[in-house]
Each structure stands twice: as structure tokens, then as C-alpha cells.
C-alpha positions as CSV (number, residue, x, y, z in Angstrom):
1,M,-48.2,36.1,-104.7
2,V,-48.5,38.7,-102.0
3,V,-45.6,41.0,-101.4
4,G,-45.2,41.8,-97.8
5,K,-44.3,45.2,-96.3
6,N,-40.9,43.9,-95.3
7,S,-40.1,42.9,-98.9
8,I,-41.1,46.4,-100.2
9,L,-39.1,48.1,-97.4
10,T,-36.1,45.9,-98.1
11,N,-36.2,46.8,-101.8
12,K,-36.4,50.6,-101.0
13,I,-33.5,50.4,-98.6
14,S,-31.4,48.4,-101.1
15,S,-32.2,50.9,-103.8
16,R,-31.3,53.8,-101.5
17,M,-28.0,52.2,-100.5
18,E,-27.1,51.5,-104.2
19,M,-27.4,55.2,-105.1
20,A,-25.6,56.3,-102.0
21,K,-22.7,53.9,-102.8
22,Y,-22.6,55.2,-106.4
23,I,-22.4,58.8,-105.2
24,M,-19.7,57.8,-102.7
25,Q,-17.8,56.1,-105.6
26,I,-17.9,59.4,-107.6
27,L,-16.7,61.5,-104.6
28,R,-13.9,59.0,-103.8
29,S,-12.6,59.4,-107.3
30,Q,-11.0,62.6,-106.0
31,L,-10.4,61.5,-102.4
32,M,-8.0,64.3,-101.4
33,V,-10.6,66.9,-102.5
34,M,-13.3,65.2,-100.6
35,W,-11.2,65.1,-97.5
36,S,-10.4,68.8,-97.8
37,W,-14.1,69.5,-97.2
38,G,-13.9,67.8,-93.8
39,F,-16.3,65.2,-95.2
40,N,-18.1,63.2,-92.5
41,S,-21.3,61.4,-91.3
42,P,-22.5,60.1,-94.7
43,I,-26.1,58.9,-94.7
44,A,-28.1,57.2,-97.5
45,I,-31.2,59.2,-98.3
46,E,-34.0,58.7,-100.9
47,N,-32.2,58.7,-104.3
48,G,-29.0,60.1,-102.8
49,L,-26.5,60.8,-100.1
50,R,-26.3,63.3,-97.3
51,F,-23.1,64.3,-95.5
52,K,-21.5,67.0,-93.4
53,V,-18.7,69.3,-94.4
54,Q,-16.5,71.9,-92.8
55,G,-14.9,73.8,-95.7
56,F,-13.4,77.2,-95.9
57,K,-16.5,78.7,-97.5
58,F,-19.3,76.5,-96.2
59,R,-19.9,74.4,-93.1
60,G,-23.1,72.4,-92.9
61,I,-24.9,69.6,-94.7
62,V,-24.7,68.7,-98.4
63,E,-27.3,66.5,-100.1
64,V,-26.7,65.0,-103.4
65,V,-29.8,63.6,-105.0
66,Y,-30.1,61.7,-108.3
67,N,-32.8,63.2,-110.5
68,E,-34.1,60.3,-112.6
69,G,-36.0,62.5,-115.0
70,S,-32.9,64.4,-116.1
71,D,-30.4,61.7,-115.3
72,L,-28.4,64.3,-113.5
73,F,-27.7,65.2,-109.8
74,D,-29.1,68.0,-107.7
75,V,-26.9,69.3,-104.9
76,S,-28.3,71.2,-101.9
77,F,-26.4,73.0,-99.3
78,I,-28.1,73.1,-95.9
79,K,-27.3,75.2,-92.8
80,A,-29.4,75.2,-89.6
81,G,-32.1,73.1,-91.3
82,K,-32.6,75.5,-94.2
83,V,-31.6,75.0,-97.8
84,I,-29.2,77.8,-98.6
85,K,-28.6,76.9,-102.2
86,T,-29.5,74.1,-104.7
87,I,-27.5,73.5,-107.8
88,Y,-29.6,71.6,-110.3
89,G,-28.5,69.4,-113.2
90,V,-25.0,68.5,-112.3
91,F,-23.3,65.8,-114.5
92,F,-21.6,63.0,-112.6
93,D,-18.2,64.1,-113.8
94,M,-18.7,67.6,-112.4
95,L,-20.1,66.5,-109.0
96,V,-16.8,66.8,-107.0
97,E,-15.9,70.1,-108.7
98,T,-19.4,71.6,-108.1
99,I,-19.3,70.7,-104.4
100,D,-15.7,71.9,-104.0
101,N,-16.4,75.3,-105.6
102,Y,-19.2,75.9,-103.1
103,V,-17.7,74.3,-100.0
104,E,-13.9,74.8,-100.2
105,K,-12.4,76.5,-103.2
106,T,-11.5,80.2,-102.9
107,S,-9.6,82.5,-105.2
108,D,-6.7,82.5,-102.7
109,Y,-7.1,78.8,-101.8
110,E,-3.4,77.9,-101.8
111,K,-2.5,80.9,-99.6
112,R,-5.3,80.0,-97.1
113,V,-4.2,76.4,-96.9
114,R,-0.6,77.5,-96.2
115,E,-1.8,79.9,-93.5
116,E,-4.3,77.4,-91.9
117,Y,-1.7,74.6,-91.7
118,N,1.4,76.7,-91.2
119,L,3.1,75.4,-94.4
């Protein structure tokens, strides 16, 4: 049986979408936190998910990539096309907190939210 290029491509796209959906599921487990980043424009990438954020501390692109060898995630923060920082070896249950700490959370977070939104 000959496997055509379309079949291989379809399998790659399907695999890419499955990992992106899985990462989205993890992020949505703390939906309010995800929204606080200004999360938008998610795109499935090879073994992961790419999205834009507009947080208090970081505005740019976040890439979450599943590392099959370690069975953990690597999270990269990208600004103006350059990787600013990559955090390797993130467990699935620490994914939201890891991103939040780099993108949004500050030591005076509650105060900044009150000031930003006049609360």
C-alpha cells in the first residue's frame, strides 16, 4: 500500500491539532487567569500552541511546546521575532502558573488591577 503525501500531511495536521487542543484544555482549566493575559490568536504549531498576550509584565507571543523526550512542556516568550526567555521542563499542572508569573503576575498585582480598572 502506498501512502500518499496528502495522507501524511493529514496525519501531521491532526497530530498538531490534538496537542494544541490538549494545551488549550489545560489553559482553560483556569479561564479567568488565561483571560487576564489578554490571550488571543491561538495557532496550532508543531507539538504545541502559539498565542498572543498583553499582560502587565509581558506583551508578545507565547509558545507552549510538548517535549516528548521529557514528557513536559517548554514555554517560550517571544517579542519582535526574538525568543526573550524559554522555561524548560514545565509540568502540565504548573503550565498556567508558569505563564502567569512571566506574563501577568506582579508583587503588587491586586493594586495594579484596581488602578487599571478603577476598582
